[in-house]
TORFI-440394 format. One line per field, with one value per atom (N, C-alpha, C, O): residue number from 1; residue in three letters; x, y, z. Coordinates in Angstrom, 2 decimals, padded with zeros to 5 digits, m for minus. Layout:
N
num = c(NUM/...) $
residu = c(Ala/...) $
X = c(X/...) $
Y = c(Y/...) $
Z = c(Z/...) $
***
This chain:
74
num = c(1/1/1/1/2/2/2/2/3/3/3/3/4/4/4/4/5/5/5/5/6/6/6/6/7/7/7/7/8/8/8/8/9/9/9/9/10/10/10/10/11/11/11/11/12/12/12/12/13/13/13/13/14/14/14/14/15/15/15/15/16/16/16/16/17/17/17/17/18/18/18/18/19/19/19/19/20/20/20/20/21/21/21/21/22/22/22/22/23/23/23/23/24/24/24/24/25/25/25/25/26/26/26/26/27/27/27/27/28/28/28/28/29/29/29/29/30/30/30/30/31/31/31/31/32/32/32/32/33/33/33/33/34/34/34/34/35/35/35/35/36/36/36/36/37/37/37/37/38/38/38/38/39/39/39/39/40/40/40/40/41/41/41/41/42/42/42/42/43/43/43/43/44/44/44/44/45/45/45/45/46/46/46/46/47/47/47/47/48/48/48/48/49/49/49/49/50/50/50/50/51/51/51/51/52/52/52/52/53/53/53/53/54/54/54/54/55/55/55/55/56/56/56/56/57/57/57/57/58/58/58/58/59/59/59/59/60/60/60/60/61/61/61/61/62/62/62/62/63/63/63/63/64/64/64/64/65/65/65/65/66/66/66/66/67/67/67/67/68/68/68/68/69/69/69/69/70/70/70/70/71/71/71/71/72/72/72/72/73/73/73/73/74/74/74/74) $
residu = c(Met/Met/Met/Met/Leu/Leu/Leu/Leu/Val/Val/Val/Val/Glu/Glu/Glu/Glu/Arg/Arg/Arg/Arg/Gly/Gly/Gly/Gly/Leu/Leu/Leu/Leu/Gln/Gln/Gln/Gln/Val/Val/Val/Val/Met/Met/Met/Met/Asn/Asn/Asn/Asn/Val/Val/Val/Val/Glu/Glu/Glu/Glu/Val/Val/Val/Val/Val/Val/Val/Val/Gly/Gly/Gly/Gly/Asp/Asp/Asp/Asp/Ala/Ala/Ala/Ala/Tyr/Tyr/Tyr/Tyr/Ala/Ala/Ala/Ala/Ile/Ile/Ile/Ile/Ala/Ala/Ala/Ala/Ser/Ser/Ser/Ser/Asn/Asn/Asn/Asn/Tyr/Tyr/Tyr/Tyr/Leu/Leu/Leu/Leu/Arg/Arg/Arg/Arg/Arg/Arg/Arg/Arg/Thr/Thr/Thr/Thr/Gly/Gly/Gly/Gly/Ala/Ala/Ala/Ala/Ile/Ile/Ile/Ile/Ala/Ala/Ala/Ala/Asp/Asp/Asp/Asp/Thr/Thr/Thr/Thr/Phe/Phe/Phe/Phe/Ala/Ala/Ala/Ala/Thr/Thr/Thr/Thr/Asn/Asn/Asn/Asn/Glu/Glu/Glu/Glu/Pro/Pro/Pro/Pro/Leu/Leu/Leu/Leu/Leu/Leu/Leu/Leu/Glu/Glu/Glu/Glu/Val/Val/Val/Val/Ile/Ile/Ile/Ile/Val/Val/Val/Val/Glu/Glu/Glu/Glu/Leu/Leu/Leu/Leu/Phe/Phe/Phe/Phe/Arg/Arg/Arg/Arg/Arg/Arg/Arg/Arg/Gly/Gly/Gly/Gly/Glu/Glu/Glu/Glu/Met/Met/Met/Met/Asn/Asn/Asn/Asn/Lys/Lys/Lys/Lys/Ile/Ile/Ile/Ile/Arg/Arg/Arg/Arg/Leu/Leu/Leu/Leu/Ala/Ala/Ala/Ala/Asn/Asn/Asn/Asn/Lys/Lys/Lys/Lys/Ala/Ala/Ala/Ala/Ile/Ile/Ile/Ile/Ala/Ala/Ala/Ala/Arg/Arg/Arg/Arg/Phe/Phe/Phe/Phe/Glu/Glu/Glu/Glu/Ala/Ala/Ala/Ala/Val/Val/Val/Val/Glu/Glu/Glu/Glu/Leu/Leu/Leu/Leu/Val/Val/Val/Val) $
X = c(m000.57/m001.96/m002.05/m001.38/m002.88/m003.08/m004.40/m005.42/m004.41/m005.62/m005.80/m004.86/m007.01/m007.28/m007.56/m008.34/m006.94/m007.20/m007.46/m006.52/m008.71/m009.04/m008.69/m009.20/m007.84/m007.41/m006.07/m005.62/m005.41/m004.10/m004.23/m005.15/m003.32/m003.26/m002.02/m000.93/m002.20/m001.09/m000.77/m001.66/000.49/000.92/001.08/002.07/000.10/000.07/001.25/001.75/001.69/002.79/004.08/004.80/004.39/005.61/005.54/006.51/004.42/004.26/004.32/004.96/003.66/003.66/005.03/005.44/005.76/007.12/008.05/008.85/007.93/008.77/008.46/009.37/007.17/006.79/007.36/007.88/007.27/007.79/009.29/009.77/010.03/011.48/011.80/012.60/011.15/011.44/011.01/011.76/009.82/009.34/010.17/010.41/010.61/011.46/012.76/013.19/013.38/014.63/014.39/015.14/013.35/013.09/012.69/012.99/012.04/011.73/013.00/013.17/013.89/015.14/016.04/016.79/015.96/016.77/016.08/016.69/014.82/014.09/013.43/012.92/013.43/012.85/011.33/010.69/010.75/009.30/009.02/009.86/007.83/007.45/007.31/006.93/007.62/007.52/006.11/005.87/005.18/003.78/003.31/004.02/002.13/001.54/000.82/000.44/000.63/m000.08/000.78/002.01/000.14/000.84/001.25/000.46/002.48/002.97/002.53/003.12/001.49/000.89/001.86/001.88/002.68/003.62/004.60/004.90/005.08/005.98/005.26/005.80/004.06/003.28/003.00/003.06/002.69/002.43/003.66/003.53/004.84/006.08/006.26/006.61/006.04/006.23/005.24/005.62/003.99/002.99/003.32/003.18/003.76/004.15/005.31/005.26/006.33/007.47/007.04/007.52/006.14/005.64/004.90/005.08/004.06/003.29/004.20/003.85/005.35/006.30/007.13/007.94/006.93/007.56/008.56/009.09/008.85/009.81/009.09/008.16/009.51/008.82/009.65/009.11/010.93/011.79/011.62/011.84/011.22/010.89/012.08/011.90/013.28/014.46/014.78/015.01/014.81/015.06/013.94/014.19/012.72/011.58/011.72/011.51/012.08/012.28/013.43/013.31/014.55/015.72/015.42/015.82/014.73/014.38/013.40/013.50/012.46/011.48/012.15/011.83/013.09/013.84/014.61/014.57/015.30/016.09/015.19/015.51/014.07/013.17/012.53/012.39/012.14/011.53/012.50/012.12/013.74/014.75/015.06/015.28/015.09/015.39/014.28/014.57/013.05/011.92/011.91/011.62/012.22/012.22/013.31/013.16/014.42/015.52/015.27/015.88/014.35/014.09/013.26/012.93) $
Y = c(014.86/014.50/012.99/012.24/012.56/011.14/010.71/011.39/009.59/009.07/007.63/006.84/007.30/005.93/005.07/005.47/003.91/002.92/001.62/000.92/001.30/000.13/000.41/001.37/m000.40/m000.19/000.50/000.84/000.72/001.35/002.85/003.30/003.60/005.03/005.30/004.85/006.04/006.29/007.78/008.61/008.10/009.48/009.78/009.39/010.46/010.72/011.60/011.45/012.49/013.38/012.60/012.86/011.65/010.86/010.02/009.97/009.36/008.53/009.40/009.03/010.55/011.45/012.01/012.09/012.40/012.92/011.83/012.08/010.63/009.52/009.20/008.94/009.23/008.98/010.06/009.76/011.32/012.42/012.27/012.47/011.91/011.73/010.57/010.71/009.43/008.23/008.41/008.05/008.95/009.09/010.12/009.93/011.17/012.15/011.50/011.69/010.73/010.04/009.06/009.04/008.25/007.22/007.85/007.28/008.98/009.67/010.20/010.11/010.75/011.28/010.20/010.45/009.00/007.90/007.17/006.32/007.50/006.86/005.55/004.85/005.20/003.94/003.97/002.93/005.16/005.31/006.48/007.36/006.45/007.49/008.84/008.92/009.88/011.25/011.77/012.56/011.32/011.75/012.24/012.12/012.81/013.26/012.13/012.27/011.01/009.87/009.21/009.14/008.75/008.05/006.67/005.95/006.31/004.97/004.04/004.05/003.26/002.42/001.40/001.24/000.70/m000.25/000.42/m000.14/001.60/002.33/002.73/002.57/003.25/003.64/002.44/002.55/001.30/000.09/m000.33/m000.74/m000.23/m000.55/000.38/m000.07/001.66/002.64/002.40/002.43/002.15/001.88/000.61/000.56/m000.42/m001.67/m001.44/m001.91/m000.74/m000.45/000.40/000.18/001.35/002.18/001.33/001.49/000.45/m000.43/m001.37/m001.79/m001.69/m002.56/m001.79/m002.38/m000.46/000.30/001.36/002.06/001.50/002.53/003.88/004.08/004.79/006.08/007.26/008.36/007.05/008.12/008.21/007.24/009.40/009.54/009.30/008.79/009.66/009.44/007.95/007.43/007.27/005.82/005.09/004.13/005.55/004.96/005.09/004.12/006.27/006.50/005.66/005.06/005.62/004.84/003.36/002.70/002.83/001.40/001.10/000.07/002.00/001.82/001.86/001.07/002.77/002.85/001.56/001.01/001.08/m000.15/m001.33/m002.12/m001.45/m002.56/m002.43/m003.42/m001.21/m000.97/m001.30/m001.96/m000.84/m001.13/m002.61/m003.13/m003.31/m004.73/m005.51/m006.46/m005.12/m005.80/m005.48/m006.36/m004.25/m003.84/m004.52/m004.71/m004.90/m005.54/m007.01/m007.59/m007.61/m009.04/m009.30/m010.45) $
Z = c(002.99/003.15/003.31/002.61/004.23/004.48/003.88/004.04/003.19/002.57/003.02/002.96/003.48/003.88/002.66/001.79/002.59/001.54/002.26/002.64/002.45/003.24/004.68/005.27/005.25/006.62/006.70/007.80/005.57/005.56/005.31/004.62/005.88/005.63/004.79/005.13/003.70/002.78/002.74/002.62/002.86/002.73/001.25/000.63/000.68/m000.75/m001.18/m002.29/m000.32/m000.66/m000.88/m001.85/m000.01/m000.15/m001.42/m002.19/m001.65/m002.85/m004.10/m005.08/m004.08/m005.23/m005.54/m006.70/m004.49/m004.69/m005.23/m006.13/m004.68/m005.16/m006.62/m007.41/m006.97/m008.36/m009.27/m010.34/m008.85/m009.66/m009.90/m011.02/m008.87/m008.99/m009.93/m010.85/m009.68/m010.48/m011.93/m012.85/m012.14/m013.53/m014.30/m015.49/m013.65/m014.31/m014.77/m015.91/m013.89/m014.25/m015.40/m016.38/m015.28/m016.30/m017.65/m018.70/m017.62/m018.88/m019.54/m020.76/m018.72/m019.27/m019.86/m020.80/m019.29/m019.81/m020.96/m021.61/m021.21/m022.30/m021.91/m022.78/m020.63/m020.19/m020.22/m020.39/m020.06/m020.20/m021.14/m021.33/m021.72/m022.68/m022.00/m020.83/m022.74/m022.23/m022.46/m023.38/m021.61/m021.70/m020.34/m019.34/m020.32/m019.06/m018.33/m017.17/m019.02/m018.42/m017.34/m017.47/m016.30/m015.22/m015.70/m016.31/m015.42/m015.74/m014.60/m013.52/m014.86/m013.82/m013.22/m012.00/m014.02/m013.41/m012.44/m011.39/m012.78/m011.89/m010.61/m009.51/m010.73/m009.56/m008.66/m007.44/m009.26/m008.48/m007.68/m006.52/m008.28/m007.57/m006.38/m005.29/m006.59/m005.51/m004.38/m003.21/m004.71/m003.67/m002.91/m001.69/m003.61/m002.95/m001.98/m000.84/m002.41/m001.54/m000.33/000.78/m000.56/000.53/001.55/002.76/001.07/001.96/002.76/003.86/002.20/002.91/003.93/004.65/004.00/005.06/004.66/005.52/003.37/002.95/002.92/002.12/003.77/003.89/003.36/003.20/003.09/002.58/001.07/000.35/000.59/m000.83/m001.76/m002.87/m001.34/m002.19/m002.30/m003.39/m001.14/m001.17/m001.91/m002.64/m001.71/m002.38/m003.90/m004.63/m004.37/m005.80/m006.34/m007.41/m005.63/m006.09/m006.17/m007.13/m005.17/m005.19/m006.32/m006.98/m006.53/m007.60/m008.97/m009.86/m009.14/m010.40/m010.64/m011.74/m009.63/m009.77/m010.13/m011.01/m009.44/m009.71/m011.09/m011.81/m011.46/m012.76/m013.88/m014.85/m013.76/m014.79/m014.86/m015.95/m013.74/m013.73/m014.45/m015.18/m014.26/m014.93/m016.40/m017.22/m016.77/m018.18/m018.98/m020.19/m018.33/m019.04/m019.33/m020.23/m018.58/m018.74/m019.96/m020.26) $
***
């Protein structure tokens, strides 16, 4: 599904799938809490990467995980 956000069109399915993959991994490793609430910082990273042109959900999730873990370690 495509959703307009301002002048940009976002594929919600790709972003949602990438978030599901990344959040599942990060929950299993204990990096984020195991709740039903959306982790806003993780979602922001995924949306930013998507806007920069990453459209593959697996690469999007992997890059988001790497960036999220790098920020959490600092």
